[in-house]
PyMOL CGO cylinders between C-alpha atoms (Angstrom):
from pymol import cmd
from pymol.cgo import CYLINDER

trace = [
    CYLINDER, 7.31, 155.87, 65.41, 5.23, 158.82, 64.18, 0.3, 1, 1, 1, 1, 1, 1,
    CYLINDER, 5.23, 158.82, 64.18, 8.36, 160.76, 63.22, 0.3, 1, 1, 1, 1, 1, 1,
    CYLINDER, 8.36, 160.76, 63.22, 9.66, 157.73, 61.31, 0.3, 1, 1, 1, 1, 1, 1,
    CYLINDER, 9.66, 157.73, 61.31, 6.35, 157.51, 59.48, 0.3, 1, 1, 1, 1, 1, 1,
    CYLINDER, 6.35, 157.51, 59.48, 6.48, 161.19, 58.55, 0.3, 1, 1, 1, 1, 1, 1,
    CYLINDER, 6.48, 161.19, 58.55, 10.07, 160.81, 57.33, 0.3, 1, 1, 1, 1, 1, 1,
    CYLINDER, 10.07, 160.81, 57.33, 9.22, 157.79, 55.17, 0.3, 1, 1, 1, 1, 1, 1,
    CYLINDER, 9.22, 157.79, 55.17, 6.15, 159.53, 53.74, 0.3, 1, 1, 1, 1, 1, 1,
    CYLINDER, 6.15, 159.53, 53.74, 8.17, 162.63, 52.87, 0.3, 1, 1, 1, 1, 1, 1,
    CYLINDER, 8.17, 162.63, 52.87, 10.89, 160.55, 51.24, 0.3, 1, 1, 1, 1, 1, 1,
    CYLINDER, 10.89, 160.55, 51.24, 8.35, 158.67, 49.15, 0.3, 1, 1, 1, 1, 1, 1,
    CYLINDER, 8.35, 158.67, 49.15, 6.46, 161.80, 48.16, 0.3, 1, 1, 1, 1, 1, 1,
    CYLINDER, 6.46, 161.80, 48.16, 9.43, 164.04, 47.41, 0.3, 1, 1, 1, 1, 1, 1,
    CYLINDER, 9.43, 164.04, 47.41, 11.38, 161.19, 45.82, 0.3, 1, 1, 1, 1, 1, 1,
    CYLINDER, 11.38, 161.19, 45.82, 8.48, 160.27, 43.56, 0.3, 1, 1, 1, 1, 1, 1,
    CYLINDER, 8.48, 160.27, 43.56, 7.98, 163.83, 42.39, 0.3, 1, 1, 1, 1, 1, 1,
    CYLINDER, 7.98, 163.83, 42.39, 11.69, 164.31, 41.80, 0.3, 1, 1, 1, 1, 1, 1,
    CYLINDER, 11.69, 164.31, 41.80, 11.87, 161.07, 39.82, 0.3, 1, 1, 1, 1, 1, 1,
    CYLINDER, 11.87, 161.07, 39.82, 9.00, 161.93, 37.48, 0.3, 1, 1, 1, 1, 1, 1,
    CYLINDER, 9.00, 161.93, 37.48, 10.26, 165.47, 36.92, 0.3, 1, 1, 1, 1, 1, 1,
    CYLINDER, 10.26, 165.47, 36.92, 13.79, 164.24, 36.19, 0.3, 1, 1, 1, 1, 1, 1,
    CYLINDER, 13.79, 164.24, 36.19, 12.56, 161.54, 33.78, 0.3, 1, 1, 1, 1, 1, 1,
    CYLINDER, 12.56, 161.54, 33.78, 10.18, 163.91, 32.02, 0.3, 1, 1, 1, 1, 1, 1,
    CYLINDER, 10.18, 163.91, 32.02, 12.80, 166.65, 31.69, 0.3, 1, 1, 1, 1, 1, 1,
    CYLINDER, 12.80, 166.65, 31.69, 15.35, 164.20, 30.28, 0.3, 1, 1, 1, 1, 1, 1,
    CYLINDER, 15.35, 164.20, 30.28, 13.10, 162.60, 27.68, 0.3, 1, 1, 1, 1, 1, 1,
    CYLINDER, 13.10, 162.60, 27.68, 11.31, 165.82, 26.82, 0.3, 1, 1, 1, 1, 1, 1,
    CYLINDER, 11.31, 165.82, 26.82, 14.58, 166.92, 25.24, 0.3, 1, 1, 1, 1, 1, 1,
    CYLINDER, 14.58, 166.92, 25.24, 14.70, 163.86, 22.99, 0.3, 1, 1, 1, 1, 1, 1,
    CYLINDER, 14.70, 163.86, 22.99, 12.90, 164.57, 19.67, 0.3, 1, 1, 1, 1, 1, 1,
    CYLINDER, 12.90, 164.57, 19.67, 10.42, 161.98, 18.49, 0.3, 1, 1, 1, 1, 1, 1,
    CYLINDER, 10.42, 161.98, 18.49, 10.90, 160.40, 15.07, 0.3, 1, 1, 1, 1, 1, 1,
    CYLINDER, 10.90, 160.40, 15.07, 7.35, 161.16, 13.92, 0.3, 1, 1, 1, 1, 1, 1,
    CYLINDER, 7.35, 161.16, 13.92, 7.80, 164.89, 14.52, 0.3, 1, 1, 1, 1, 1, 1,
    CYLINDER, 7.80, 164.89, 14.52, 4.37, 164.99, 16.15, 0.3, 1, 1, 1, 1, 1, 1,
    CYLINDER, 4.37, 164.99, 16.15, 3.55, 167.18, 19.11, 0.3, 1, 1, 1, 1, 1, 1,
    CYLINDER, 3.55, 167.18, 19.11, 1.90, 165.63, 22.14, 0.3, 1, 1, 1, 1, 1, 1,
    CYLINDER, 1.90, 165.63, 22.14, -1.41, 167.12, 21.01, 0.3, 1, 1, 1, 1, 1, 1,
    CYLINDER, -1.41, 167.12, 21.01, -1.09, 165.57, 17.55, 0.3, 1, 1, 1, 1, 1, 1,
    CYLINDER, -1.09, 165.57, 17.55, -0.13, 162.18, 18.98, 0.3, 1, 1, 1, 1, 1, 1,
    CYLINDER, -0.13, 162.18, 18.98, -3.13, 162.33, 21.32, 0.3, 1, 1, 1, 1, 1, 1,
    CYLINDER, -3.13, 162.33, 21.32, -5.47, 163.24, 18.48, 0.3, 1, 1, 1, 1, 1, 1,
    CYLINDER, -5.47, 163.24, 18.48, -4.21, 160.37, 16.36, 0.3, 1, 1, 1, 1, 1, 1,
    CYLINDER, -4.21, 160.37, 16.36, -4.53, 157.79, 19.14, 0.3, 1, 1, 1, 1, 1, 1,
    CYLINDER, -4.53, 157.79, 19.14, -8.06, 158.94, 19.91, 0.3, 1, 1, 1, 1, 1, 1,
    CYLINDER, -8.06, 158.94, 19.91, -9.09, 158.86, 16.25, 0.3, 1, 1, 1, 1, 1, 1,
    CYLINDER, -9.09, 158.86, 16.25, -7.53, 155.43, 15.69, 0.3, 1, 1, 1, 1, 1, 1,
    CYLINDER, -7.53, 155.43, 15.69, -9.60, 154.14, 18.61, 0.3, 1, 1, 1, 1, 1, 1,
    CYLINDER, -9.60, 154.14, 18.61, -12.80, 155.64, 17.22, 0.3, 1, 1, 1, 1, 1, 1,
    CYLINDER, -12.80, 155.64, 17.22, -12.96, 158.39, 19.86, 0.3, 1, 1, 1, 1, 1, 1,
    CYLINDER, -12.96, 158.39, 19.86, -13.46, 161.35, 17.54, 0.3, 1, 1, 1, 1, 1, 1,
    CYLINDER, -13.46, 161.35, 17.54, -15.87, 162.85, 20.07, 0.3, 1, 1, 1, 1, 1, 1,
    CYLINDER, -15.87, 162.85, 20.07, -13.09, 163.23, 22.65, 0.3, 1, 1, 1, 1, 1, 1,
    CYLINDER, -13.09, 163.23, 22.65, -11.34, 166.59, 22.37, 0.3, 1, 1, 1, 1, 1, 1,
    CYLINDER, -11.34, 166.59, 22.37, -7.76, 167.59, 23.23, 0.3, 1, 1, 1, 1, 1, 1,
    CYLINDER, -7.76, 167.59, 23.23, -7.00, 170.90, 24.90, 0.3, 1, 1, 1, 1, 1, 1,
    CYLINDER, -7.00, 170.90, 24.90, -4.10, 172.70, 26.57, 0.3, 1, 1, 1, 1, 1, 1,
    CYLINDER, -4.10, 172.70, 26.57, -4.18, 173.50, 30.29, 0.3, 1, 1, 1, 1, 1, 1,
    CYLINDER, -4.18, 173.50, 30.29, -1.89, 175.41, 32.59, 0.3, 1, 1, 1, 1, 1, 1,
    CYLINDER, -1.89, 175.41, 32.59, 0.51, 173.95, 35.12, 0.3, 1, 1, 1, 1, 1, 1,
    CYLINDER, 0.51, 173.95, 35.12, 3.36, 171.46, 35.00, 0.3, 1, 1, 1, 1, 1, 1,
    CYLINDER, 3.36, 171.46, 35.00, 2.51, 167.78, 34.52, 0.3, 1, 1, 1, 1, 1, 1,
    CYLINDER, 2.51, 167.78, 34.52, -1.15, 168.66, 35.00, 0.3, 1, 1, 1, 1, 1, 1,
    CYLINDER, -1.15, 168.66, 35.00, -2.21, 166.29, 32.23, 0.3, 1, 1, 1, 1, 1, 1,
    CYLINDER, -2.21, 166.29, 32.23, -5.47, 164.40, 32.77, 0.3, 1, 1, 1, 1, 1, 1,
    CYLINDER, -5.47, 164.40, 32.77, -8.61, 163.00, 31.16, 0.3, 1, 1, 1, 1, 1, 1,
    CYLINDER, -8.61, 163.00, 31.16, -12.04, 164.12, 32.38, 0.3, 1, 1, 1, 1, 1, 1,
    CYLINDER, -12.04, 164.12, 32.38, -14.70, 161.47, 31.62, 0.3, 1, 1, 1, 1, 1, 1,
    CYLINDER, -14.70, 161.47, 31.62, -17.48, 163.95, 32.44, 0.3, 1, 1, 1, 1, 1, 1,
    CYLINDER, -17.48, 163.95, 32.44, -16.57, 166.24, 29.55, 0.3, 1, 1, 1, 1, 1, 1,
    CYLINDER, -16.57, 166.24, 29.55, -14.65, 163.77, 27.34, 0.3, 1, 1, 1, 1, 1, 1,
    CYLINDER, -14.65, 163.77, 27.34, -11.64, 166.09, 27.25, 0.3, 1, 1, 1, 1, 1, 1,
    CYLINDER, -11.64, 166.09, 27.25, -7.97, 165.13, 27.31, 0.3, 1, 1, 1, 1, 1, 1,
    CYLINDER, -7.97, 165.13, 27.31, -6.13, 168.05, 28.90, 0.3, 1, 1, 1, 1, 1, 1,
    CYLINDER, -6.13, 168.05, 28.90, -2.40, 168.39, 28.29, 0.3, 1, 1, 1, 1, 1, 1,
    CYLINDER, -2.40, 168.39, 28.29, 0.09, 170.76, 29.91, 0.3, 1, 1, 1, 1, 1, 1,
    CYLINDER, 0.09, 170.76, 29.91, 1.99, 173.13, 27.61, 0.3, 1, 1, 1, 1, 1, 1,
    CYLINDER, 1.99, 173.13, 27.61, 5.21, 171.07, 27.71, 0.3, 1, 1, 1, 1, 1, 1,
    CYLINDER, 5.21, 171.07, 27.71, 3.27, 168.05, 26.49, 0.3, 1, 1, 1, 1, 1, 1,
    CYLINDER, 3.27, 168.05, 26.49, 0.77, 169.73, 24.16, 0.3, 1, 1, 1, 1, 1, 1,
    CYLINDER, 0.77, 169.73, 24.16, 3.30, 171.70, 22.11, 0.3, 1, 1, 1, 1, 1, 1,
    CYLINDER, 3.30, 171.70, 22.11, 6.43, 169.52, 22.26, 0.3, 1, 1, 1, 1, 1, 1,
    CYLINDER, 6.43, 169.52, 22.26, 7.64, 166.92, 19.73, 0.3, 1, 1, 1, 1, 1, 1,
    CYLINDER, 7.64, 166.92, 19.73, 9.40, 164.64, 22.19, 0.3, 1, 1, 1, 1, 1, 1,
    CYLINDER, 9.40, 164.64, 22.19, 9.42, 161.10, 23.51, 0.3, 1, 1, 1, 1, 1, 1,
    CYLINDER, 9.42, 161.10, 23.51, 8.12, 162.23, 26.91, 0.3, 1, 1, 1, 1, 1, 1,
    CYLINDER, 8.12, 162.23, 26.91, 5.33, 164.35, 25.42, 0.3, 1, 1, 1, 1, 1, 1,
    CYLINDER, 5.33, 164.35, 25.42, 4.12, 161.45, 23.28, 0.3, 1, 1, 1, 1, 1, 1,
    CYLINDER, 4.12, 161.45, 23.28, 4.24, 159.03, 26.21, 0.3, 1, 1, 1, 1, 1, 1,
    CYLINDER, 4.24, 159.03, 26.21, 2.25, 161.30, 28.55, 0.3, 1, 1, 1, 1, 1, 1,
    CYLINDER, 2.25, 161.30, 28.55, -0.26, 162.29, 25.87, 0.3, 1, 1, 1, 1, 1, 1,
    CYLINDER, -0.26, 162.29, 25.87, -0.93, 158.67, 24.88, 0.3, 1, 1, 1, 1, 1, 1,
    CYLINDER, -0.93, 158.67, 24.88, -1.21, 157.68, 28.55, 0.3, 1, 1, 1, 1, 1, 1,
    CYLINDER, -1.21, 157.68, 28.55, -4.03, 160.20, 29.05, 0.3, 1, 1, 1, 1, 1, 1,
    CYLINDER, -4.03, 160.20, 29.05, -5.67, 158.92, 25.87, 0.3, 1, 1, 1, 1, 1, 1,
    CYLINDER, -5.67, 158.92, 25.87, -5.40, 155.47, 27.44, 0.3, 1, 1, 1, 1, 1, 1,
    CYLINDER, -5.40, 155.47, 27.44, -7.78, 156.72, 30.13, 0.3, 1, 1, 1, 1, 1, 1,
    CYLINDER, -7.78, 156.72, 30.13, -10.18, 157.90, 27.43, 0.3, 1, 1, 1, 1, 1, 1,
    CYLINDER, -10.18, 157.90, 27.43, -10.07, 154.43, 25.84, 0.3, 1, 1, 1, 1, 1, 1,
    CYLINDER, -10.07, 154.43, 25.84, -10.73, 152.87, 29.26, 0.3, 1, 1, 1, 1, 1, 1,
    CYLINDER, -10.73, 152.87, 29.26, -13.80, 155.05, 29.67, 0.3, 1, 1, 1, 1, 1, 1,
    CYLINDER, -13.80, 155.05, 29.67, -15.10, 154.21, 26.21, 0.3, 1, 1, 1, 1, 1, 1,
    CYLINDER, -15.10, 154.21, 26.21, -14.50, 150.48, 26.65, 0.3, 1, 1, 1, 1, 1, 1,
    CYLINDER, -14.50, 150.48, 26.65, -16.01, 150.33, 30.14, 0.3, 1, 1, 1, 1, 1, 1,
    CYLINDER, -16.01, 150.33, 30.14, -12.80, 149.23, 31.88, 0.3, 1, 1, 1, 1, 1, 1,
    CYLINDER, -12.80, 149.23, 31.88, -14.06, 147.91, 35.23, 0.3, 1, 1, 1, 1, 1, 1,
    CYLINDER, -14.06, 147.91, 35.23, -11.44, 149.41, 37.62, 0.3, 1, 1, 1, 1, 1, 1,
    CYLINDER, -11.44, 149.41, 37.62, -11.89, 152.82, 35.99, 0.3, 1, 1, 1, 1, 1, 1,
    CYLINDER, -11.89, 152.82, 35.99, -15.67, 152.57, 36.38, 0.3, 1, 1, 1, 1, 1, 1,
    CYLINDER, -15.67, 152.57, 36.38, -15.23, 151.55, 40.02, 0.3, 1, 1, 1, 1, 1, 1,
    CYLINDER, -15.23, 151.55, 40.02, -12.90, 154.46, 40.72, 0.3, 1, 1, 1, 1, 1, 1,
    CYLINDER, -12.90, 154.46, 40.72, -15.30, 156.90, 39.14, 0.3, 1, 1, 1, 1, 1, 1,
    CYLINDER, -15.30, 156.90, 39.14, -18.26, 155.54, 41.09, 0.3, 1, 1, 1, 1, 1, 1,
    CYLINDER, -18.26, 155.54, 41.09, -16.60, 155.99, 44.49, 0.3, 1, 1, 1, 1, 1, 1,
    CYLINDER, -16.60, 155.99, 44.49, -15.30, 159.52, 43.88, 0.3, 1, 1, 1, 1, 1, 1,
    CYLINDER, -15.30, 159.52, 43.88, -18.19, 161.26, 45.76, 0.3, 1, 1, 1, 1, 1, 1,
    CYLINDER, -18.19, 161.26, 45.76, -17.74, 159.00, 48.79, 0.3, 1, 1, 1, 1, 1, 1,
    CYLINDER, -17.74, 159.00, 48.79, -13.96, 159.43, 48.69, 0.3, 1, 1, 1, 1, 1, 1,
    CYLINDER, -13.96, 159.43, 48.69, -14.28, 163.22, 48.54, 0.3, 1, 1, 1, 1, 1, 1,
    CYLINDER, -14.28, 163.22, 48.54, -16.46, 163.15, 51.65, 0.3, 1, 1, 1, 1, 1, 1,
    CYLINDER, -16.46, 163.15, 51.65, -14.20, 160.72, 53.49, 0.3, 1, 1, 1, 1, 1, 1,
    CYLINDER, -14.20, 160.72, 53.49, -10.97, 162.54, 52.60, 0.3, 1, 1, 1, 1, 1, 1,
    CYLINDER, -10.97, 162.54, 52.60, -12.35, 165.83, 53.93, 0.3, 1, 1, 1, 1, 1, 1,
    CYLINDER, -12.35, 165.83, 53.93, -13.94, 164.41, 57.05, 0.3, 1, 1, 1, 1, 1, 1,
    CYLINDER, -13.94, 164.41, 57.05, -11.66, 161.71, 58.46, 0.3, 1, 1, 1, 1, 1, 1,
    CYLINDER, -11.66, 161.71, 58.46, -9.03, 163.99, 60.01, 0.3, 1, 1, 1, 1, 1, 1,
    CYLINDER, -9.03, 163.99, 60.01, -11.65, 166.09, 61.84, 0.3, 1, 1, 1, 1, 1, 1,
    CYLINDER, -11.65, 166.09, 61.84, -13.38, 162.94, 63.13, 0.3, 1, 1, 1, 1, 1, 1,
    CYLINDER, -13.38, 162.94, 63.13, -9.98, 161.64, 64.26, 0.3, 1, 1, 1, 1, 1, 1,
    CYLINDER, -9.98, 161.64, 64.26, -9.16, 164.85, 66.14, 0.3, 1, 1, 1, 1, 1, 1,
    CYLINDER, -9.16, 164.85, 66.14, -12.59, 164.85, 67.75, 0.3, 1, 1, 1, 1, 1, 1,
    CYLINDER, -12.59, 164.85, 67.75, -12.16, 161.23, 68.81, 0.3, 1, 1, 1, 1, 1, 1,
    CYLINDER, -12.16, 161.23, 68.81, -8.78, 161.96, 70.40, 0.3, 1, 1, 1, 1, 1, 1,
    CYLINDER, -8.78, 161.96, 70.40, -9.89, 165.20, 72.08, 0.3, 1, 1, 1, 1, 1, 1,
    CYLINDER, -9.89, 165.20, 72.08, -13.12, 163.69, 73.46, 0.3, 1, 1, 1, 1, 1, 1,
    CYLINDER, -13.12, 163.69, 73.46, -11.44, 160.35, 74.21, 0.3, 1, 1, 1, 1, 1, 1,
    CYLINDER, -11.44, 160.35, 74.21, -14.17, 158.52, 72.30, 0.3, 1, 1, 1, 1, 1, 1,
    CYLINDER, -14.17, 158.52, 72.30, -13.01, 155.28, 70.69, 0.3, 1, 1, 1, 1, 1, 1,
    CYLINDER, -13.01, 155.28, 70.69, -16.15, 155.20, 68.54, 0.3, 1, 1, 1, 1, 1, 1,
    CYLINDER, -16.15, 155.20, 68.54, -15.16, 158.40, 66.74, 0.3, 1, 1, 1, 1, 1, 1,
    CYLINDER, -15.16, 158.40, 66.74, -11.59, 157.16, 66.43, 0.3, 1, 1, 1, 1, 1, 1,
    CYLINDER, -11.59, 157.16, 66.43, -12.85, 153.96, 64.80, 0.3, 1, 1, 1, 1, 1, 1,
    CYLINDER, -12.85, 153.96, 64.80, -15.10, 155.96, 62.48, 0.3, 1, 1, 1, 1, 1, 1,
    CYLINDER, -15.10, 155.96, 62.48, -12.09, 158.02, 61.41, 0.3, 1, 1, 1, 1, 1, 1,
    CYLINDER, -12.09, 158.02, 61.41, -10.19, 154.84, 60.57, 0.3, 1, 1, 1, 1, 1, 1,
    CYLINDER, -10.19, 154.84, 60.57, -13.12, 153.56, 58.51, 0.3, 1, 1, 1, 1, 1, 1,
    CYLINDER, -13.12, 153.56, 58.51, -13.25, 156.84, 56.57, 0.3, 1, 1, 1, 1, 1, 1,
    CYLINDER, -13.25, 156.84, 56.57, -9.51, 156.67, 56.01, 0.3, 1, 1, 1, 1, 1, 1,
    CYLINDER, -9.51, 156.67, 56.01, -9.82, 153.11, 54.69, 0.3, 1, 1, 1, 1, 1, 1,
    CYLINDER, -9.82, 153.11, 54.69, -12.18, 154.49, 52.03, 0.3, 1, 1, 1, 1, 1, 1,
    CYLINDER, -12.18, 154.49, 52.03, -9.45, 156.94, 50.99, 0.3, 1, 1, 1, 1, 1, 1,
    CYLINDER, -9.45, 156.94, 50.99, -6.91, 154.11, 50.83, 0.3, 1, 1, 1, 1, 1, 1,
    CYLINDER, -6.91, 154.11, 50.83, -9.30, 152.03, 48.73, 0.3, 1, 1, 1, 1, 1, 1,
    CYLINDER, -9.30, 152.03, 48.73, -9.32, 154.84, 46.18, 0.3, 1, 1, 1, 1, 1, 1,
    CYLINDER, -9.32, 154.84, 46.18, -5.51, 154.87, 46.06, 0.3, 1, 1, 1, 1, 1, 1,
    CYLINDER, -5.51, 154.87, 46.06, -5.42, 151.10, 45.58, 0.3, 1, 1, 1, 1, 1, 1,
    CYLINDER, -5.42, 151.10, 45.58, -8.06, 151.11, 42.83, 0.3, 1, 1, 1, 1, 1, 1,
    CYLINDER, -8.06, 151.11, 42.83, -6.12, 153.87, 41.09, 0.3, 1, 1, 1, 1, 1, 1,
    CYLINDER, -6.12, 153.87, 41.09, -3.06, 151.64, 40.64, 0.3, 1, 1, 1, 1, 1, 1,
    CYLINDER, -3.06, 151.64, 40.64, -4.49, 149.18, 38.06, 0.3, 1, 1, 1, 1, 1, 1,
    CYLINDER, -4.49, 149.18, 38.06, -6.19, 152.10, 36.27, 0.3, 1, 1, 1, 1, 1, 1,
    CYLINDER, -6.19, 152.10, 36.27, -2.89, 153.94, 35.84, 0.3, 1, 1, 1, 1, 1, 1,
    CYLINDER, -2.89, 153.94, 35.84, -0.88, 150.83, 34.96, 0.3, 1, 1, 1, 1, 1, 1,
    CYLINDER, -0.88, 150.83, 34.96, -3.45, 149.81, 32.35, 0.3, 1, 1, 1, 1, 1, 1,
    CYLINDER, -3.45, 149.81, 32.35, -3.47, 153.28, 30.77, 0.3, 1, 1, 1, 1, 1, 1,
    CYLINDER, -3.47, 153.28, 30.77, 0.32, 153.09, 30.43, 0.3, 1, 1, 1, 1, 1, 1,
    CYLINDER, 0.32, 153.09, 30.43, 0.14, 149.63, 28.88, 0.3, 1, 1, 1, 1, 1, 1,
    CYLINDER, 0.14, 149.63, 28.88, -2.41, 150.88, 26.37, 0.3, 1, 1, 1, 1, 1, 1,
    CYLINDER, -2.41, 150.88, 26.37, -0.17, 153.84, 25.53, 0.3, 1, 1, 1, 1, 1, 1,
    CYLINDER, -0.17, 153.84, 25.53, 2.95, 151.72, 25.02, 0.3, 1, 1, 1, 1, 1, 1,
    CYLINDER, 2.95, 151.72, 25.02, 1.07, 149.11, 22.99, 0.3, 1, 1, 1, 1, 1, 1,
    CYLINDER, 1.07, 149.11, 22.99, -0.31, 151.84, 20.75, 0.3, 1, 1, 1, 1, 1, 1,
    CYLINDER, -0.31, 151.84, 20.75, 2.97, 153.64, 20.04, 0.3, 1, 1, 1, 1, 1, 1,
    CYLINDER, 2.97, 153.64, 20.04, 4.64, 150.32, 19.28, 0.3, 1, 1, 1, 1, 1, 1,
    CYLINDER, 4.64, 150.32, 19.28, 1.90, 148.91, 17.05, 0.3, 1, 1, 1, 1, 1, 1,
    CYLINDER, 1.90, 148.91, 17.05, 1.60, 152.10, 15.02, 0.3, 1, 1, 1, 1, 1, 1,
    CYLINDER, 1.60, 152.10, 15.02, 5.34, 152.58, 14.71, 0.3, 1, 1, 1, 1, 1, 1,
    CYLINDER, 5.34, 152.58, 14.71, 5.40, 155.80, 16.68, 0.3, 1, 1, 1, 1, 1, 1,
    CYLINDER, 5.40, 155.80, 16.68, 8.57, 154.93, 18.53, 0.3, 1, 1, 1, 1, 1, 1,
    CYLINDER, 8.57, 154.93, 18.53, 11.59, 152.80, 17.56, 0.3, 1, 1, 1, 1, 1, 1,
    CYLINDER, 11.59, 152.80, 17.56, 13.16, 150.61, 20.25, 0.3, 1, 1, 1, 1, 1, 1,
    CYLINDER, 13.16, 150.61, 20.25, 15.45, 153.30, 21.69, 0.3, 1, 1, 1, 1, 1, 1,
    CYLINDER, 15.45, 153.30, 21.69, 12.59, 155.78, 22.00, 0.3, 1, 1, 1, 1, 1, 1,
    CYLINDER, 12.59, 155.78, 22.00, 10.03, 153.32, 23.36, 0.3, 1, 1, 1, 1, 1, 1,
    CYLINDER, 10.03, 153.32, 23.36, 12.46, 152.61, 26.21, 0.3, 1, 1, 1, 1, 1, 1,
    CYLINDER, 12.46, 152.61, 26.21, 12.35, 156.29, 27.10, 0.3, 1, 1, 1, 1, 1, 1,
    CYLINDER, 12.35, 156.29, 27.10, 8.57, 156.31, 26.99, 0.3, 1, 1, 1, 1, 1, 1,
    CYLINDER, 8.57, 156.31, 26.99, 8.51, 153.31, 29.32, 0.3, 1, 1, 1, 1, 1, 1,
    CYLINDER, 8.51, 153.31, 29.32, 10.84, 155.12, 31.72, 0.3, 1, 1, 1, 1, 1, 1,
    CYLINDER, 10.84, 155.12, 31.72, 8.65, 158.23, 31.82, 0.3, 1, 1, 1, 1, 1, 1,
    CYLINDER, 8.65, 158.23, 31.82, 5.46, 156.25, 32.38, 0.3, 1, 1, 1, 1, 1, 1,
    CYLINDER, 5.46, 156.25, 32.38, 7.17, 154.08, 34.98, 0.3, 1, 1, 1, 1, 1, 1,
    CYLINDER, 7.17, 154.08, 34.98, 8.23, 157.19, 36.89, 0.3, 1, 1, 1, 1, 1, 1,
    CYLINDER, 8.23, 157.19, 36.89, 4.68, 158.50, 36.76, 0.3, 1, 1, 1, 1, 1, 1,
    CYLINDER, 4.68, 158.50, 36.76, 3.35, 155.16, 38.04, 0.3, 1, 1, 1, 1, 1, 1,
    CYLINDER, 3.35, 155.16, 38.04, 5.80, 155.29, 40.96, 0.3, 1, 1, 1, 1, 1, 1,
    CYLINDER, 5.80, 155.29, 40.96, 4.12, 158.44, 42.28, 0.3, 1, 1, 1, 1, 1, 1,
    CYLINDER, 4.12, 158.44, 42.28, 0.83, 156.53, 42.58, 0.3, 1, 1, 1, 1, 1, 1,
    CYLINDER, 0.83, 156.53, 42.58, 2.55, 153.57, 44.23, 0.3, 1, 1, 1, 1, 1, 1,
    CYLINDER, 2.55, 153.57, 44.23, 4.24, 155.93, 46.68, 0.3, 1, 1, 1, 1, 1, 1,
    CYLINDER, 4.24, 155.93, 46.68, 0.93, 157.58, 47.55, 0.3, 1, 1, 1, 1, 1, 1,
    CYLINDER, 0.93, 157.58, 47.55, -0.76, 154.22, 48.13, 0.3, 1, 1, 1, 1, 1, 1,
    CYLINDER, -0.76, 154.22, 48.13, 2.13, 152.93, 50.24, 0.3, 1, 1, 1, 1, 1, 1,
    CYLINDER, 2.13, 152.93, 50.24, 2.21, 156.09, 52.35, 0.3, 1, 1, 1, 1, 1, 1,
    CYLINDER, 2.21, 156.09, 52.35, -1.53, 155.76, 52.99, 0.3, 1, 1, 1, 1, 1, 1,
    CYLINDER, -1.53, 155.76, 52.99, -1.21, 152.13, 54.04, 0.3, 1, 1, 1, 1, 1, 1,
    CYLINDER, -1.21, 152.13, 54.04, 1.67, 152.96, 56.39, 0.3, 1, 1, 1, 1, 1, 1,
    CYLINDER, 1.67, 152.96, 56.39, -0.36, 155.70, 58.04, 0.3, 1, 1, 1, 1, 1, 1,
    CYLINDER, -0.36, 155.70, 58.04, -3.29, 153.31, 58.44, 0.3, 1, 1, 1, 1, 1, 1,
    CYLINDER, -3.29, 153.31, 58.44, -1.01, 150.85, 60.24, 0.3, 1, 1, 1, 1, 1, 1,
    CYLINDER, -1.01, 150.85, 60.24, 0.08, 153.67, 62.54, 0.3, 1, 1, 1, 1, 1, 1,
    CYLINDER, 0.08, 153.67, 62.54, -3.54, 154.60, 63.31, 0.3, 1, 1, 1, 1, 1, 1,
    CYLINDER, -3.54, 154.60, 63.31, -4.35, 150.98, 64.09, 0.3, 1, 1, 1, 1, 1, 1,
    CYLINDER, -4.35, 150.98, 64.09, -1.35, 150.66, 66.40, 0.3, 1, 1, 1, 1, 1, 1,
    CYLINDER, -1.35, 150.66, 66.40, -2.14, 153.96, 68.13, 0.3, 1, 1, 1, 1, 1, 1,
    CYLINDER, -2.14, 153.96, 68.13, -5.74, 152.85, 68.67, 0.3, 1, 1, 1, 1, 1, 1,
    CYLINDER, -5.74, 152.85, 68.67, -4.63, 150.60, 71.52, 0.3, 1, 1, 1, 1, 1, 1,
]
cmd.load_cgo(trace, "trace")
């Protein structure tokens, strides 16, 4: 059963990463009608939403794009920041969607941010508590490890509506402002859908492992 779980988790993880990379690579070769780079598209979306205080910067790494609410910075990888493509616009506007969430007080995003310290502690501690519980044959420690792991899963589950909502905001924006015609908006939807799948895969893998821990507890 454990080997099956590992195999399923690997398939979900590797498959999700392969899917997003394939989708991004494909649509990053398709020029966008506006001729805007990802950085320019991000700047425009932020300004149109009244977020002139949020800055856009380039960061290293592949698909390392993110928004940091602590510094109000949208960070875009080089392939997104400098490229005039459908994929670059989709990813850039998605990250700006997170900035809009933060500015508008979107409840799931606020909840996710509030539990980050607890999640960091739980994610670092649960495996050591689990090992100690097994080694010492103490069911109390084993149960504590499960509780800590549930906190980690809660973070994954809260992340889902946050990511889906950011994508919806991005797609609504590029459509309403005429960024993308129908054929290009379909590509943007594909890229964002592939990105969302990675979060779904992570949440599903976590839930499956929790079920294994609960079954092994007996």
